[in-house]
Biopython code that builds the backbone (N, CA, C, O; Angstrom):
import numpy as np
from Bio.PDB.StructureBuilder import StructureBuilder

atoms = [
    (1, "MET", "N", (93.891, 102.428, 94.263)),
    (1, "MET", "CA", (94.093, 101.830, 95.578)),
    (1, "MET", "C", (92.727, 101.513, 96.199)),
    (1, "MET", "O", (91.787, 102.304, 96.109)),
    (2, "VAL", "N", (92.645, 100.353, 96.823)),
    (2, "VAL", "CA", (91.436, 99.934, 97.511)),
    (2, "VAL", "C", (91.342, 100.683, 98.839)),
    (2, "VAL", "O", (92.330, 100.808, 99.563)),
    (3, "ASP", "N", (90.151, 101.176, 99.148)),
    (3, "ASP", "CA", (89.959, 101.867, 100.423)),
    (3, "ASP", "C", (89.871, 100.872, 101.578)),
    (3, "ASP", "O", (90.573, 101.010, 102.579)),
    (4, "VAL", "N", (89.002, 99.864, 101.432)),
    (4, "VAL", "CA", (88.747, 98.928, 102.528)),
    (4, "VAL", "C", (88.824, 97.488, 102.037)),
    (4, "VAL", "O", (88.199, 97.109, 101.046)),
    (5, "PHE", "N", (89.599, 96.711, 102.750)),
    (5, "PHE", "CA", (89.718, 95.275, 102.521)),
    (5, "PHE", "C", (88.949, 94.599, 103.651)),
    (5, "PHE", "O", (89.237, 94.839, 104.823)),
    (6, "ILE", "N", (87.975, 93.757, 103.311)),
    (6, "ILE", "CA", (87.193, 93.043, 104.313)),
    (6, "ILE", "C", (87.710, 91.612, 104.396)),
    (6, "ILE", "O", (87.738, 90.889, 103.400)),
    (7, "SER", "N", (88.116, 91.217, 105.593)),
    (7, "SER", "CA", (88.663, 89.891, 105.845)),
    (7, "SER", "C", (87.698, 89.107, 106.728)),
    (7, "SER", "O", (87.232, 89.614, 107.747)),
    (8, "TYR", "N", (87.402, 87.881, 106.340)),
    (8, "TYR", "CA", (86.439, 87.044, 107.060)),
    (8, "TYR", "C", (86.648, 85.606, 106.603)),
    (8, "TYR", "O", (87.345, 85.352, 105.620)),
    (9, "LYS", "N", (86.054, 84.689, 107.309)),
    (9, "LYS", "CA", (86.087, 83.281, 106.921)),
    (9, "LYS", "C", (85.183, 83.108, 105.705)),
    (9, "LYS", "O", (84.045, 83.577, 105.699)),
    (10, "GLN", "N", (85.681, 82.450, 104.699)),
    (10, "GLN", "CA", (84.982, 82.376, 103.416)),
    (10, "GLN", "C", (83.530, 81.895, 103.528)),
    (10, "GLN", "O", (82.663, 82.366, 102.791)),
    (11, "GLU", "N", (83.267, 80.968, 104.436)),
    (11, "GLU", "CA", (81.889, 80.471, 104.581)),
    (11, "GLU", "C", (80.932, 81.564, 105.059)),
    (11, "GLU", "O", (79.715, 81.404, 104.969)),
    (12, "GLU", "N", (81.470, 82.662, 105.563)),
    (12, "GLU", "CA", (80.638, 83.740, 106.106)),
    (12, "GLU", "C", (80.485, 84.907, 105.124)),
    (12, "GLU", "O", (80.059, 85.996, 105.508)),
    (13, "ARG", "N", (80.832, 84.673, 103.868)),
    (13, "ARG", "CA", (80.781, 85.724, 102.849)),
    (13, "ARG", "C", (79.413, 86.383, 102.753)),
    (13, "ARG", "O", (79.318, 87.610, 102.793)),
    (14, "GLU", "N", (78.364, 85.601, 102.629)),
    (14, "GLU", "CA", (77.032, 86.186, 102.449)),
    (14, "GLU", "C", (76.613, 87.001, 103.672)),
    (14, "GLU", "O", (75.895, 87.993, 103.548)),
    (15, "ARG", "N", (77.052, 86.589, 104.821)),
    (15, "ARG", "CA", (76.746, 87.334, 106.051)),
    (15, "ARG", "C", (77.454, 88.688, 106.056)),
    (15, "ARG", "O", (76.951, 89.646, 106.643)),
    (16, "MET", "N", (78.613, 88.775, 105.408)),
    (16, "MET", "CA", (79.392, 90.010, 105.401)),
    (16, "MET", "C", (79.120, 90.891, 104.187)),
    (16, "MET", "O", (79.546, 92.045, 104.156)),
    (17, "ARG", "N", (78.425, 90.370, 103.201)),
    (17, "ARG", "CA", (78.110, 91.149, 102.005)),
    (17, "ARG", "C", (77.408, 92.476, 102.332)),
    (17, "ARG", "O", (77.727, 93.486, 101.704)),
    (18, "PRO", "N", (76.463, 92.518, 103.290)),
    (18, "PRO", "CA", (75.837, 93.815, 103.603)),
    (18, "PRO", "C", (76.828, 94.874, 104.072)),
    (18, "PRO", "O", (76.614, 96.062, 103.829)),
    (19, "LEU", "N", (77.905, 94.470, 104.739)),
    (19, "LEU", "CA", (78.913, 95.441, 105.158)),
    (19, "LEU", "C", (79.588, 96.051, 103.933)),
    (19, "LEU", "O", (79.791, 97.263, 103.873)),
    (20, "ALA", "N", (79.931, 95.226, 102.971)),
    (20, "ALA", "CA", (80.522, 95.725, 101.725)),
    (20, "ALA", "C", (79.531, 96.647, 101.017)),
    (20, "ALA", "O", (79.918, 97.686, 100.482)),
    (21, "ASP", "N", (78.257, 96.268, 101.012)),
    (21, "ASP", "CA", (77.232, 97.086, 100.350)),
    (21, "ASP", "C", (77.080, 98.452, 101.009)),
    (21, "ASP", "O", (76.964, 99.461, 100.314)),
    (22, "VAL", "N", (77.080, 98.498, 102.341)),
    (22, "VAL", "CA", (76.962, 99.767, 103.069)),
    (22, "VAL", "C", (78.153, 100.666, 102.733)),
    (22, "VAL", "O", (77.984, 101.861, 102.489)),
    (23, "LEU", "N", (79.338, 100.096, 102.720)),
    (23, "LEU", "CA", (80.526, 100.879, 102.390)),
    (23, "LEU", "C", (80.456, 101.406, 100.955)),
    (23, "LEU", "O", (80.815, 102.554, 100.694)),
    (24, "ARG", "N", (80.000, 100.580, 100.046)),
    (24, "ARG", "CA", (79.901, 101.000, 98.641)),
    (24, "ARG", "C", (78.898, 102.125, 98.467)),
    (24, "ARG", "O", (79.091, 103.000, 97.623)),
    (25, "LEU", "N", (77.822, 102.116, 99.259)),
    (25, "LEU", "CA", (76.847, 103.210, 99.206)),
    (25, "LEU", "C", (77.493, 104.541, 99.592)),
    (25, "LEU", "O", (77.042, 105.605, 99.169)),
    (26, "LEU", "N", (78.543, 104.469, 100.391)),
    (26, "LEU", "CA", (79.278, 105.665, 100.808)),
    (26, "LEU", "C", (80.396, 106.015, 99.819)),
    (26, "LEU", "O", (81.236, 106.872, 100.093)),
    (27, "LYS", "N", (80.391, 105.333, 98.660)),
    (27, "LYS", "CA", (81.398, 105.557, 97.610)),
    (27, "LYS", "C", (82.801, 105.144, 98.035)),
    (27, "LYS", "O", (83.793, 105.724, 97.593)),
    (28, "VAL", "N", (82.870, 104.131, 98.898)),
    (28, "VAL", "CA", (84.139, 103.578, 99.355)),
    (28, "VAL", "C", (84.465, 102.389, 98.451)),
    (28, "VAL", "O", (83.609, 101.540, 98.202)),
    (29, "GLU", "N", (85.697, 102.333, 97.965)),
    (29, "GLU", "CA", (86.093, 101.189, 97.151)),
    (29, "GLU", "C", (86.434, 100.025, 98.081)),
    (29, "GLU", "O", (87.359, 100.106, 98.888)),
    (30, "VAL", "N", (85.675, 98.957, 97.950)),
    (30, "VAL", "CA", (85.791, 97.796, 98.834)),
    (30, "VAL", "C", (86.370, 96.621, 98.064)),
    (30, "VAL", "O", (85.979, 96.347, 96.929)),
    (31, "TRP", "N", (87.319, 95.925, 98.708)),
    (31, "TRP", "CA", (87.801, 94.669, 98.152)),
    (31, "TRP", "C", (87.217, 93.558, 99.009)),
    (31, "TRP", "O", (87.472, 93.458, 100.209)),
    (32, "PHE", "N", (86.435, 92.740, 98.354)),
    (32, "PHE", "CA", (85.726, 91.619, 98.955)),
    (32, "PHE", "C", (86.177, 90.427, 98.124)),
    (32, "PHE", "O", (86.289, 90.572, 96.907)),
    (33, "ASP", "N", (86.437, 89.276, 98.690)),
    (33, "ASP", "CA", (87.101, 88.206, 97.935)),
    (33, "ASP", "C", (86.370, 87.730, 96.686)),
    (33, "ASP", "O", (86.929, 86.963, 95.903)),
    (34, "GLU", "N", (85.145, 88.168, 96.489)),
    (34, "GLU", "CA", (84.459, 87.845, 95.238)),
    (34, "GLU", "C", (85.119, 88.563, 94.062)),
    (34, "GLU", "O", (84.833, 88.259, 92.905)),
    (35, "ARG", "N", (86.003, 89.516, 94.362)),
    (35, "ARG", "CA", (86.717, 90.259, 93.323)),
    (35, "ARG", "C", (87.999, 89.571, 92.883)),
    (35, "ARG", "O", (88.722, 90.106, 92.042)),
    (36, "LEU", "N", (88.296, 88.406, 93.424)),
    (36, "LEU", "CA", (89.523, 87.709, 93.023)),
    (36, "LEU", "C", (89.566, 87.543, 91.512)),
    (36, "LEU", "O", (88.585, 87.136, 90.890)),
    (37, "SER", "N", (90.705, 87.860, 90.937)),
    (37, "SER", "CA", (90.883, 87.741, 89.488)),
    (37, "SER", "C", (91.149, 86.285, 89.115)),
    (37, "SER", "O", (91.958, 85.620, 89.762)),
    (38, "PRO", "N", (90.483, 85.790, 88.089)),
    (38, "PRO", "CA", (90.672, 84.396, 87.701)),
    (38, "PRO", "C", (92.036, 84.136, 87.058)),
    (38, "PRO", "O", (92.445, 82.982, 86.927)),
    (39, "ASP", "N", (92.734, 85.186, 86.660)),
    (39, "ASP", "CA", (94.008, 85.020, 85.971)),
    (39, "ASP", "C", (95.223, 85.271, 86.860)),
    (39, "ASP", "O", (96.339, 85.410, 86.360)),
    (40, "ARG", "N", (95.011, 85.330, 88.168)),
    (40, "ARG", "CA", (96.090, 85.687, 89.084)),
    (40, "ARG", "C", (96.010, 84.798, 90.326)),
    (40, "ARG", "O", (94.911, 84.506, 90.798)),
    (41, "PRO", "N", (97.155, 84.363, 90.865)),
    (41, "PRO", "CA", (97.117, 83.569, 92.094)),
    (41, "PRO", "C", (96.449, 84.365, 93.222)),
    (41, "PRO", "O", (96.807, 85.518, 93.463)),
    (42, "PHE", "N", (95.485, 83.755, 93.909)),
    (42, "PHE", "CA", (94.731, 84.501, 94.917)),
    (42, "PHE", "C", (95.601, 84.963, 96.069)),
    (42, "PHE", "O", (95.346, 86.030, 96.627)),
    (43, "THR", "N", (96.616, 84.208, 96.447)),
    (43, "THR", "CA", (97.509, 84.626, 97.525)),
    (43, "THR", "C", (98.185, 85.944, 97.175)),
    (43, "THR", "O", (98.255, 86.856, 97.999)),
    (44, "GLU", "N", (98.677, 86.033, 95.960)),
    (44, "GLU", "CA", (99.350, 87.250, 95.498)),
    (44, "GLU", "C", (98.407, 88.447, 95.565)),
    (44, "GLU", "O", (98.792, 89.520, 96.031)),
    (45, "GLU", "N", (97.186, 88.266, 95.104)),
    (45, "GLU", "CA", (96.217, 89.365, 95.085)),
    (45, "GLU", "C", (95.839, 89.801, 96.500)),
    (45, "GLU", "O", (95.791, 90.998, 96.783)),
    (46, "ILE", "N", (95.573, 88.846, 97.388)),
    (46, "ILE", "CA", (95.205, 89.175, 98.761)),
    (46, "ILE", "C", (96.347, 89.901, 99.466)),
    (46, "ILE", "O", (96.115, 90.898, 100.152)),
    (47, "VAL", "N", (97.557, 89.420, 99.308)),
    (47, "VAL", "CA", (98.715, 90.059, 99.939)),
    (47, "VAL", "C", (98.870, 91.483, 99.423)),
    (47, "VAL", "O", (99.122, 92.400, 100.205)),
    (48, "GLN", "N", (98.722, 91.678, 98.125)),
    (48, "GLN", "CA", (98.860, 93.015, 97.540)),
    (48, "GLN", "C", (97.799, 93.961, 98.110)),
    (48, "GLN", "O", (98.116, 95.092, 98.481)),
    (49, "VAL", "N", (96.558, 93.513, 98.180)),
    (49, "VAL", "CA", (95.478, 94.366, 98.688)),
    (49, "VAL", "C", (95.659, 94.629, 100.186)),
    (49, "VAL", "O", (95.499, 95.765, 100.632)),
    (50, "ALA", "N", (95.988, 93.605, 100.961)),
    (50, "ALA", "CA", (96.185, 93.782, 102.408)),
    (50, "ALA", "C", (97.321, 94.754, 102.706)),
    (50, "ALA", "O", (97.284, 95.467, 103.708)),
    (51, "ASN", "N", (98.317, 94.783, 101.849)),
    (51, "ASN", "CA", (99.468, 95.658, 102.062)),
    (51, "ASN", "C", (99.300, 97.063, 101.486)),
    (51, "ASN", "O", (100.180, 97.906, 101.658)),
    (52, "SER", "N", (98.196, 97.324, 100.813)),
    (52, "SER", "CA", (98.028, 98.645, 100.202)),
    (52, "SER", "C", (96.709, 99.334, 100.543)),
    (52, "SER", "O", (96.554, 100.520, 100.252)),
    (53, "CYS", "N", (95.764, 98.634, 101.145)),
    (53, "CYS", "CA", (94.460, 99.233, 101.448)),
    (53, "CYS", "C", (94.597, 100.331, 102.515)),
    (53, "CYS", "O", (95.572, 100.372, 103.265)),
    (54, "ARG", "N", (93.614, 101.197, 102.560)),
    (54, "ARG", "CA", (93.602, 102.271, 103.564)),
    (54, "ARG", "C", (93.112, 101.775, 104.912)),
    (54, "ARG", "O", (93.542, 102.272, 105.952)),
    (55, "ALA", "N", (92.214, 100.797, 104.899)),
    (55, "ALA", "CA", (91.684, 100.215, 106.133)),
    (55, "ALA", "C", (91.371, 98.753, 105.883)),
    (55, "ALA", "O", (90.992, 98.359, 104.780)),
    (56, "GLN", "N", (91.535, 97.960, 106.926)),
    (56, "GLN", "CA", (91.257, 96.539, 106.823)),
    (56, "GLN", "C", (90.291, 96.162, 107.930)),
    (56, "GLN", "O", (90.620, 96.251, 109.113)),
    (57, "VAL", "N", (89.099, 95.741, 107.538)),
    (57, "VAL", "CA", (88.075, 95.326, 108.497)),
    (57, "VAL", "C", (88.147, 93.810, 108.622)),
    (57, "VAL", "O", (87.916, 93.086, 107.654)),
    (58, "VAL", "N", (88.467, 93.340, 109.820)),
    (58, "VAL", "CA", (88.509, 91.905, 110.075)),
    (58, "VAL", "C", (87.252, 91.532, 110.852)),
    (58, "VAL", "O", (86.934, 92.143, 111.872)),
    (59, "CYS", "N", (86.549, 90.529, 110.360)),
    (59, "CYS", "CA", (85.282, 90.087, 110.934)),
    (59, "CYS", "C", (85.523, 88.785, 111.696)),
    (59, "CYS", "O", (85.585, 87.705, 111.109)),
    (60, "TRP", "N", (85.654, 88.912, 113.003)),
    (60, "TRP", "CA", (85.980, 87.754, 113.839)),
    (60, "TRP", "C", (84.749, 86.929, 114.183)),
    (60, "TRP", "O", (83.674, 87.458, 114.465)),
    (61, "SER", "N", (84.941, 85.632, 114.150)),
    (61, "SER", "CA", (83.958, 84.625, 114.551)),
    (61, "SER", "C", (84.775, 83.435, 115.040)),
    (61, "SER", "O", (85.991, 83.420, 114.848)),
    (62, "PRO", "N", (84.148, 82.431, 115.668)),
    (62, "PRO", "CA", (84.926, 81.260, 116.064)),
    (62, "PRO", "C", (85.676, 80.627, 114.885)),
    (62, "PRO", "O", (86.813, 80.183, 115.041)),
    (63, "ALA", "N", (85.052, 80.587, 113.729)),
    (63, "ALA", "CA", (85.718, 80.011, 112.549)),
    (63, "ALA", "C", (86.866, 80.902, 112.078)),
    (63, "ALA", "O", (87.919, 80.397, 111.691)),
    (64, "ALA", "N", (86.677, 82.209, 112.106)),
    (64, "ALA", "CA", (87.722, 83.133, 111.661)),
    (64, "ALA", "C", (88.940, 83.077, 112.574)),
    (64, "ALA", "O", (90.075, 83.164, 112.105)),
    (65, "VAL", "N", (88.708, 82.932, 113.871)),
    (65, "VAL", "CA", (89.811, 82.857, 114.836)),
    (65, "VAL", "C", (90.705, 81.655, 114.530)),
    (65, "VAL", "O", (91.912, 81.705, 114.766)),
    (66, "LYS", "N", (90.119, 80.577, 114.006)),
    (66, "LYS", "CA", (90.870, 79.362, 113.702)),
    (66, "LYS", "C", (91.493, 79.385, 112.305)),
    (66, "LYS", "O", (92.255, 78.486, 111.950)),
    (67, "SER", "N", (91.175, 80.396, 111.525)),
    (67, "SER", "CA", (91.650, 80.473, 110.146)),
    (67, "SER", "C", (93.032, 81.121, 110.081)),
    (67, "SER", "O", (93.209, 82.257, 110.520)),
    (68, "VAL", "N", (94.006, 80.400, 109.534)),
    (68, "VAL", "CA", (95.339, 80.985, 109.388)),
    (68, "VAL", "C", (95.296, 82.155, 108.404)),
    (68, "VAL", "O", (96.078, 83.097, 108.534)),
    (69, "TRP", "N", (94.399, 82.105, 107.430)),
    (69, "TRP", "CA", (94.269, 83.198, 106.464)),
    (69, "TRP", "C", (93.783, 84.462, 107.148)),
    (69, "TRP", "O", (94.390, 85.522, 106.997)),
    (70, "VAL", "N", (92.695, 84.362, 107.897)),
    (70, "VAL", "CA", (92.141, 85.551, 108.554)),
    (70, "VAL", "C", (93.138, 86.108, 109.559)),
    (70, "VAL", "O", (93.356, 87.318, 109.611)),
    (71, "CYS", "N", (93.744, 85.236, 110.356)),
    (71, "CYS", "CA", (94.735, 85.701, 111.341)),
    (71, "CYS", "C", (95.933, 86.350, 110.652)),
    (71, "CYS", "O", (96.441, 87.372, 111.113)),
    (72, "GLY", "N", (96.376, 85.765, 109.565)),
    (72, "GLY", "CA", (97.497, 86.336, 108.820)),
    (72, "GLY", "C", (97.153, 87.692, 108.223)),
    (72, "GLY", "O", (97.955, 88.624, 108.280)),
    (73, "GLU", "N", (95.963, 87.800, 107.651)),
    (73, "GLU", "CA", (95.521, 89.079, 107.098)),
    (73, "GLU", "C", (95.387, 90.123, 108.201)),
    (73, "GLU", "O", (95.773, 91.278, 108.022)),
    (74, "ALA", "N", (94.836, 89.710, 109.345)),
    (74, "ALA", "CA", (94.689, 90.629, 110.483)),
    (74, "ALA", "C", (96.052, 91.119, 110.962)),
    (74, "ALA", "O", (96.199, 92.285, 111.329)),
    (75, "GLU", "N", (97.034, 90.248, 110.960)),
    (75, "GLU", "CA", (98.371, 90.639, 111.403)),
    (75, "GLU", "C", (98.978, 91.691, 110.471)),
    (75, "GLU", "O", (99.667, 92.602, 110.928)),
    (76, "VAL", "N", (98.726, 91.567, 109.182)),
    (76, "VAL", "CA", (99.208, 92.576, 108.233)),
    (76, "VAL", "C", (98.576, 93.928, 108.581)),
    (76, "VAL", "O", (99.272, 94.941, 108.649)),
    (77, "GLY", "N", (97.271, 93.941, 108.800)),
    (77, "GLY", "CA", (96.584, 95.183, 109.152)),
    (77, "GLY", "C", (97.054, 95.750, 110.482)),
    (77, "GLY", "O", (97.195, 96.964, 110.630)),
    (78, "ARG", "N", (97.295, 94.878, 111.443)),
    (78, "ARG", "CA", (97.774, 95.336, 112.749)),
    (78, "ARG", "C", (99.137, 96.004, 112.614)),
    (78, "ARG", "O", (99.366, 97.082, 113.163)),
    (79, "LYS", "N", (100.029, 95.365, 111.889)),
    (79, "LYS", "CA", (101.371, 95.921, 111.714)),
    (79, "LYS", "C", (101.355, 97.227, 110.923)),
    (79, "LYS", "O", (102.171, 98.114, 111.172)),
    (80, "ARG", "N", (100.447, 97.344, 109.988)),
    (80, "ARG", "CA", (100.356, 98.560, 109.166)),
    (80, "ARG", "C", (99.577, 99.672, 109.863)),
    (80, "ARG", "O", (99.641, 100.828, 109.442)),
    (81, "GLY", "N", (98.840, 99.333, 110.929)),
    (81, "GLY", "CA", (98.023, 100.332, 111.616)),
    (81, "GLY", "C", (96.718, 100.618, 110.911)),
    (81, "GLY", "O", (96.134, 101.687, 111.087)),
    (82, "THR", "N", (96.252, 99.663, 110.105)),
    (82, "THR", "CA", (95.010, 99.840, 109.348)),
    (82, "THR", "C", (93.890, 98.917, 109.830)),
    (82, "THR", "O", (92.808, 98.898, 109.244)),
    (83, "LEU", "N", (94.144, 98.159, 110.884)),
    (83, "LEU", "CA", (93.213, 97.134, 111.358)),
    (83, "LEU", "C", (92.013, 97.730, 112.091)),
    (83, "LEU", "O", (92.163, 98.524, 113.019)),
    (84, "ILE", "N", (90.815, 97.325, 111.650)),
    (84, "ILE", "CA", (89.557, 97.622, 112.328)),
    (84, "ILE", "C", (88.932, 96.268, 112.613)),
    (84, "ILE", "O", (88.615, 95.517, 111.690)),
    (85, "GLN", "N", (88.753, 95.954, 113.897)),
    (85, "GLN", "CA", (88.241, 94.634, 114.276)),
    (85, "GLN", "C", (86.751, 94.691, 114.586)),
    (85, "GLN", "O", (86.272, 95.585, 115.283)),
    (86, "THR", "N", (86.036, 93.710, 114.048)),
    (86, "THR", "CA", (84.631, 93.534, 114.369)),
    (86, "THR", "C", (84.440, 92.115, 114.889)),
    (86, "THR", "O", (85.193, 91.204, 114.544)),
    (87, "MET", "N", (83.440, 91.949, 115.706)),
    (87, "MET", "CA", (83.096, 90.634, 116.243)),
    (87, "MET", "C", (81.709, 90.310, 115.691)),
    (87, "MET", "O", (80.714, 90.899, 116.115)),
    (88, "ILE", "N", (81.646, 89.365, 114.738)),
    (88, "ILE", "CA", (80.361, 89.009, 114.148)),
    (88, "ILE", "C", (79.709, 87.855, 114.899)),
    (88, "ILE", "O", (78.521, 87.585, 114.726)),
    (89, "GLU", "N", (80.489, 87.179, 115.730)),
    (89, "GLU", "CA", (80.005, 86.158, 116.664)),
    (89, "GLU", "C", (80.919, 86.220, 117.873)),
    (89, "GLU", "O", (82.107, 86.521, 117.750)),
    (90, "THR", "N", (80.368, 85.939, 119.024)),
    (90, "THR", "CA", (81.182, 85.944, 120.225)),
    (90, "THR", "C", (82.282, 84.899, 120.095)),
    (90, "THR", "O", (82.026, 83.743, 119.759)),
    (91, "CYS", "N", (83.506, 85.326, 120.366)),
    (91, "CYS", "CA", (84.661, 84.429, 120.303)),
    (91, "CYS", "C", (85.773, 85.034, 121.146)),
    (91, "CYS", "O", (85.719, 86.200, 121.537)),
    (92, "THR", "N", (86.769, 84.222, 121.413)),
    (92, "THR", "CA", (87.927, 84.681, 122.177)),
    (92, "THR", "C", (89.073, 84.926, 121.217)),
    (92, "THR", "O", (89.473, 84.038, 120.463)),
    (93, "LEU", "N", (89.593, 86.136, 121.254)),
    (93, "LEU", "CA", (90.716, 86.486, 120.393)),
    (93, "LEU", "C", (92.024, 86.208, 121.109)),
    (93, "LEU", "O", (92.170, 86.490, 122.299)),
    (94, "ASP", "N", (92.966, 85.655, 120.375)),
    (94, "ASP", "CA", (94.297, 85.393, 120.908)),
    (94, "ASP", "C", (95.151, 86.647, 120.781)),
    (94, "ASP", "O", (94.845, 87.529, 119.979)),
    (95, "PRO", "N", (96.228, 86.731, 121.576)),
    (95, "PRO", "CA", (97.156, 87.841, 121.421)),
    (95, "PRO", "C", (97.741, 87.825, 120.006)),
    (95, "PRO", "O", (97.954, 86.746, 119.452)),
    (96, "PRO", "N", (97.994, 88.937, 119.435)),
    (96, "PRO", "CA", (97.888, 90.292, 119.974)),
    (96, "PRO", "C", (96.532, 90.929, 119.731)),
    (96, "PRO", "O", (96.310, 92.075, 120.121)),
    (97, "PHE", "N", (95.621, 90.202, 119.092)),
    (97, "PHE", "CA", (94.334, 90.788, 118.717)),
    (97, "PHE", "C", (93.423, 91.054, 119.914)),
    (97, "PHE", "O", (92.534, 91.902, 119.840)),
    (98, "ASN", "N", (93.639, 90.338, 121.009)),
    (98, "ASN", "CA", (92.831, 90.569, 122.206)),
    (98, "ASN", "C", (93.220, 91.853, 122.913)),
    (98, "ASN", "O", (92.545, 92.261, 123.859)),
    (99, "MET", "N", (94.290, 92.499, 122.477)),
    (99, "MET", "CA", (94.748, 93.757, 123.069)),
    (99, "MET", "C", (94.090, 94.970, 122.411)),
    (99, "MET", "O", (94.249, 96.098, 122.878)),
    (100, "LEU", "N", (93.353, 94.731, 121.327)),
    (100, "LEU", "CA", (92.703, 95.801, 120.570)),
    (100, "LEU", "C", (91.190, 95.629, 120.637)),
    (100, "LEU", "O", (90.687, 94.507, 120.707)),
    (101, "HIS", "N", (90.473, 96.740, 120.617)),
    (101, "HIS", "CA", (89.009, 96.686, 120.647)),
    (101, "HIS", "C", (88.463, 96.027, 119.385)),
    (101, "HIS", "O", (88.946, 96.274, 118.280)),
    (102, "ALA", "N", (87.467, 95.202, 119.565)),
    (102, "ALA", "CA", (86.725, 94.619, 118.447)),
    (102, "ALA", "C", (85.266, 95.019, 118.634)),
    (102, "ALA", "O", (84.634, 94.631, 119.617)),
    (103, "GLU", "N", (84.735, 95.788, 117.703)),
    (103, "GLU", "CA", (83.352, 96.260, 117.801)),
    (103, "GLU", "C", (82.391, 95.086, 117.595)),
    (103, "GLU", "O", (82.464, 94.381, 116.589)),
    (104, "ASN", "N", (81.503, 94.890, 118.548)),
    (104, "ASN", "CA", (80.556, 93.775, 118.491)),
    (104, "ASN", "C", (79.381, 94.144, 117.586)),
    (104, "ASN", "O", (78.594, 95.037, 117.902)),
    (105, "ILE", "N", (79.277, 93.448, 116.463)),
    (105, "ILE", "CA", (78.142, 93.634, 115.554)),
    (105, "ILE", "C", (77.410, 92.303, 115.351)),
    (105, "ILE", "O", (76.792, 92.072, 114.313)),
    (106, "SER", "N", (77.493, 91.443, 116.355)),
    (106, "SER", "CA", (76.901, 90.098, 116.235)),
    (106, "SER", "C", (75.380, 90.140, 116.060)),
    (106, "SER", "O", (74.794, 89.197, 115.530)),
    (107, "ASP", "N", (74.744, 91.218, 116.499)),
    (107, "ASP", "CA", (73.287, 91.329, 116.361)),
    (107, "ASP", "C", (72.877, 92.107, 115.106)),
    (107, "ASP", "O", (71.694, 92.386, 114.908)),
    (108, "TRP", "N", (73.842, 92.453, 114.270)),
    (108, "TRP", "CA", (73.559, 93.248, 113.082)),
    (108, "TRP", "C", (72.808, 92.434, 112.041)),
    (108, "TRP", "O", (73.176, 91.297, 111.748)),
    (109, "THR", "N", (71.751, 93.020, 111.482)),
    (109, "THR", "CA", (70.960, 92.330, 110.462)),
    (109, "THR", "C", (70.998, 93.037, 109.108)),
    (109, "THR", "O", (70.195, 92.744, 108.222)),
    (110, "GLY", "N", (71.943, 93.972, 108.958)),
    (110, "GLY", "CA", (72.131, 94.611, 107.666)),
    (110, "GLY", "C", (71.737, 96.073, 107.584)),
    (110, "GLY", "O", (72.020, 96.726, 106.579)),
    (111, "GLU", "N", (71.093, 96.605, 108.609)),
    (111, "GLU", "CA", (70.665, 98.003, 108.554)),
    (111, "GLU", "C", (71.862, 98.933, 108.778)),
    (111, "GLU", "O", (72.639, 98.728, 109.710)),
    (112, "PRO", "N", (72.011, 99.946, 107.931)),
    (112, "PRO", "CA", (73.165, 100.840, 108.031)),
    (112, "PRO", "C", (73.206, 101.663, 109.315)),
    (112, "PRO", "O", (74.272, 102.143, 109.701)),
    (113, "GLN", "N", (72.068, 101.834, 109.982)),
    (113, "GLN", "CA", (72.009, 102.667, 111.179)),
    (113, "GLN", "C", (72.478, 101.954, 112.441)),
    (113, "GLN", "O", (72.535, 102.572, 113.503)),
    (114, "HIS", "N", (72.809, 100.688, 112.354)),
    (114, "HIS", "CA", (73.259, 99.930, 113.520)),
    (114, "HIS", "C", (74.408, 100.680, 114.193)),
    (114, "HIS", "O", (75.337, 101.119, 113.516)),
    (115, "ARG", "N", (74.354, 100.830, 115.509)),
    (115, "ARG", "CA", (75.350, 101.621, 116.234)),
    (115, "ARG", "C", (76.784, 101.111, 116.009)),
    (115, "ARG", "O", (77.690, 101.904, 115.751)),
    (116, "GLY", "N", (76.986, 99.813, 116.104)),
    (116, "GLY", "CA", (78.317, 99.244, 115.900)),
    (116, "GLY", "C", (78.828, 99.456, 114.498)),
    (116, "GLY", "O", (80.000, 99.774, 114.301)),
    (117, "VAL", "N", (77.955, 99.283, 113.517)),
    (117, "VAL", "CA", (78.352, 99.492, 112.120)),
    (117, "VAL", "C", (78.685, 100.970, 111.902)),
    (117, "VAL", "O", (79.637, 101.285, 111.188)),
    (118, "GLN", "N", (77.926, 101.866, 112.500)),
    (118, "GLN", "CA", (78.223, 103.291, 112.390)),
    (118, "GLN", "C", (79.600, 103.615, 112.960)),
    (118, "GLN", "O", (80.321, 104.447, 112.410)),
    (119, "LYS", "N", (79.961, 102.970, 114.048)),
    (119, "LYS", "CA", (81.280, 103.196, 114.634)),
    (119, "LYS", "C", (82.381, 102.705, 113.685)),
    (119, "LYS", "O", (83.430, 103.338, 113.571)),
    (120, "ILE", "N", (82.145, 101.600, 113.021)),
    (120, "ILE", "CA", (83.111, 101.061, 112.066)),
    (120, "ILE", "C", (83.267, 102.018, 110.883)),
    (120, "ILE", "O", (84.378, 102.286, 110.424)),
    (121, "LEU", "N", (82.136, 102.523, 110.403)),
    (121, "LEU", "CA", (82.179, 103.428, 109.259)),
    (121, "LEU", "C", (82.925, 104.690, 109.595)),
    (121, "LEU", "O", (83.061, 105.572, 108.747)),
]
sb = StructureBuilder()
sb.init_structure("model")
sb.init_model(0)
sb.init_chain("A")
sb.init_seg("    ")
for serial, (resi, resn, name, xyz) in enumerate(atoms, 1):
    if name == "N":
        sb.init_residue(resn, " ", resi, " ")
    sb.init_atom(name, np.array(xyz, "f"), 0.0, 1.0, " ", f" {name:<3s}", serial, name[0])
structure = sb.get_structure()
């Protein structure tokens, strides 16, 4: 079972890679979309991981807010009670996500000691 599923807008992958790296240093099994299997439909794999992970970190940005994929993945985590919201860029979250805290890590540059990242961990 995957410990943490990281959800973000695909164009922001490299920006979110340090979060996956920090988690891996803590021996946490992370599912990051670079792990998509070439022999399996990606929708099936994402749905399976989102529905079985222990925690789901959603990385909100203006692009992510507009993404049906990110919003859909976030909704799975919200319904399961596994959703951890981060704000990687200032944006306005629509209901029901605006009812939950989103930790602001927009100033994060990759250091593990960042206060917001520590709260997420």
